Each structure stands twice: as C-alpha cells, then as structure tokens.
N, C-alpha and C positions, 0 to 999 in steps of 0.2 A: 382121252387124247390130248385135251388142253394141258393136263398136268404134265404129260410127257414133254410137250413142247416147251412149257415153262422151265422144267428141269433141264432140258437140253440148252435153252437160252442161258440159264444160270451157269451151267458147266462151261459153255463157250466163253462167257464173260470171265470166269475164274481162270480158265486156261490162257486167255489173252493177257490177263494181269500177270500170271506167272511168266509168260513169255517176255513181257515188258521188264519185269524185275530180274530176270535171268540175263538180260543183255548188259554186258559190262561197259559198253561204249556210251550209254546214256547216264548222265549225272544223277545222283540219288535225289536231289531236289527236284529235278524235272520229272523223275518217276513218281515222286509224291504228288506233285501238282497234277500230272496226267491221271493218276489213280483217283484223286479227289474229284477232278472234273468229270471223269467217266462215271464215278459213283453218283454224283449229283445229277448228271444227265439221265442216267437210268432211273433214279428216284423220281425225277420230274415226269418221266414217261410212265413208269409202272404204278406208282402210288395212286395217282388219280384214277387210272383204269381199275385198280383193285377197289378203290372207294366206291366208284360208280357201280361195280359189280355187287358189292355188299348192299348198297342202297337199293338196287333193283331187286335183289333177293328178298330184302325186308319188305319192300312194297308189294311184291308178289305174294308173300306169306300173309300180309294183312288182308289182301283181297280174297284169298282162299278161305280165310277164317270167317 
C-alpha cells in the first residue's frame, strides 16, 4: 500500500510540473526557478524519511540475527 501511495505522489508531482510548463503565461525563467524550488523541497522532505527507513530496517535486521 505504501508503494502505491508513493507512486501516486510522484505521479501527481510530475503532472503538476507538466501543468506548470504547459502554461504559456509564465516566463521560462520563473518556471525553472519554481521547478527547482519544488524539487529541492520534496528532496528535503523525502530523502531524510527514506534514510530513516533504511536505517531502521538495518537496525531491525541486526537484532533479528
């Protein structure tokens, strides 16, 4: 179920970026900045969560052995 939620989140992010880039009224430089800001924001949110998940999985494996 988590995998489906993650895939849905990534699809929504990509669709939002496609919507941003298809709008002709926004200047290209603003689109670039907004895309970069959005990507950095999601990286700040998702990468630490993924790292903690990997760390916890490794700690759990060590205790099981």
